[in-house]
C-alpha positions in Angstrom: 72.8 -47.6 106.7 70.2 -45.9 104.5 66.8 -47.4 104.5 64.8 -46.8 101.3 61.1 -47.2 100.7 59.5 -47.0 96.9 55.8 -46.2 96.6 53.5 -44.9 93.4 53.6 -48.1 91.6 50.4 -49.3 90.0 48.7 -50.5 86.7 48.4 -48.1 84.0 47.3 -48.2 80.5 49.7 -47.7 77.6 50.7 -44.2 77.0 49.8 -43.2 80.7 51.9 -41.9 83.4 53.2 -42.8 86.8 55.4 -41.3 89.3 57.2 -43.1 91.5 59.0 -41.9 94.9 61.6 -43.3 96.9 61.8 -41.9 100.6 65.2 -42.4 102.1 66.1 -42.4 105.9 69.1 -42.9 108.3 72.3 -41.4 106.8 72.3 -37.9 104.9 70.6 -38.7 102.0 72.6 -35.8 99.9 75.9 -38.1 100.4 74.8 -40.7 97.5 74.0 -40.7 94.2 70.5 -42.1 93.6 69.7 -44.7 90.9 66.5 -46.4 89.9 66.5 -50.0 88.3 64.0 -52.4 87.2 63.6 -55.9 86.7 61.0 -57.8 84.7 60.0 -61.5 85.2 62.8 -63.8 84.0 65.1 -61.0 83.1 68.2 -59.2 84.8 68.0 -56.3 86.7 68.4 -53.3 84.4 69.7 -49.6 85.0 66.9 -47.1 84.5 68.3 -43.5 85.5 70.6 -41.9 88.1 71.0 -38.6 89.5 73.7 -36.8 91.0 74.1 -35.9 94.9 73.1 -32.5 94.2 70.4 -33.1 91.6 72.3 -31.1 88.9 73.3 -34.4 86.8 71.1 -37.0 85.6 71.7 -40.1 83.3 69.3 -42.3 81.4 69.2 -45.5 79.8 68.4 -45.2 76.0 65.1 -47.3 76.6 63.3 -44.7 78.6 65.2 -41.2 77.5 62.7 -38.3 76.8 60.1 -40.6 78.7 61.5 -40.4 82.2 62.5 -38.0 84.4 64.5 -38.6 87.3 64.8 -36.0 90.2 65.2 -35.4 93.8 64.4 -33.0 96.7 67.4 -33.4 99.4 65.2 -31.2 101.8 62.6 -34.1 101.8 65.2 -37.0 101.5 63.1 -38.4 98.4 64.1 -39.3 94.8 61.2 -39.4 92.2 60.9 -41.2 88.6 58.2 -39.5 86.5 57.1 -41.8 83.9 55.6 -40.9 81.1 54.3 -42.5 77.4 54.4 -45.6 79.4 54.8 -49.1 77.4 54.1 -52.6 77.9 57.6 -53.4 77.9 58.0 -51.0 80.9 56.3 -53.4 83.2 58.6 -54.5 85.9 59.3 -54.0 89.4 61.1 -50.6 90.1 63.7 -50.4 92.7 65.5 -47.4 94.0 69.1 -47.5 95.2 71.9 -45.6 96.8 75.7 -45.3 95.6 78.7 -43.4 96.8 79.4 -42.5 92.9 77.3 -42.2 89.7 77.2 -45.8 87.9 74.9 -47.8 85.7 76.1 -50.8 87.4 73.7 -52.5 90.0 76.7 -53.8 91.7 77.7 -50.3 92.6 74.7 -49.7 94.8 75.1 -50.4 98.2 71.6 -49.7 99.4 68.2 -50.6 98.1 64.5 -50.6 98.4 62.4 -53.2 98.4 60.8 -52.6 95.0 57.2 -51.4 93.5 55.5 -52.8 90.7 54.5 -51.2 87.6 52.2 -52.9 84.9 51.5 -51.3 82.0 48.7 -52.8 79.9 48.2 -52.9 76.0 
């Protein structure tokens, strides 16, 4: 079992930045690929980014590439999502999740946090 808790969401103006954090507890954090997903009202949950177990490999959705950066600190059991140049369409609940292998599919992730709201005003 892995418990995940996100933090860092909030209200920001378009063009601004936020950094989300996801703290993990339970089983060894470095065993898992970590991902970020988001879900806007009335829309399906969508993939944002994932990072390999060691942190050496990352992958991003086209919609966030060059604006968002995923990173992890295995010593602190934490994964981050640095979000720059935010747009109103980035507004959503953001979730971190843990998986055994890298995937863009939410069904591949076994453990999920409760989510943190990000709202970008125009």
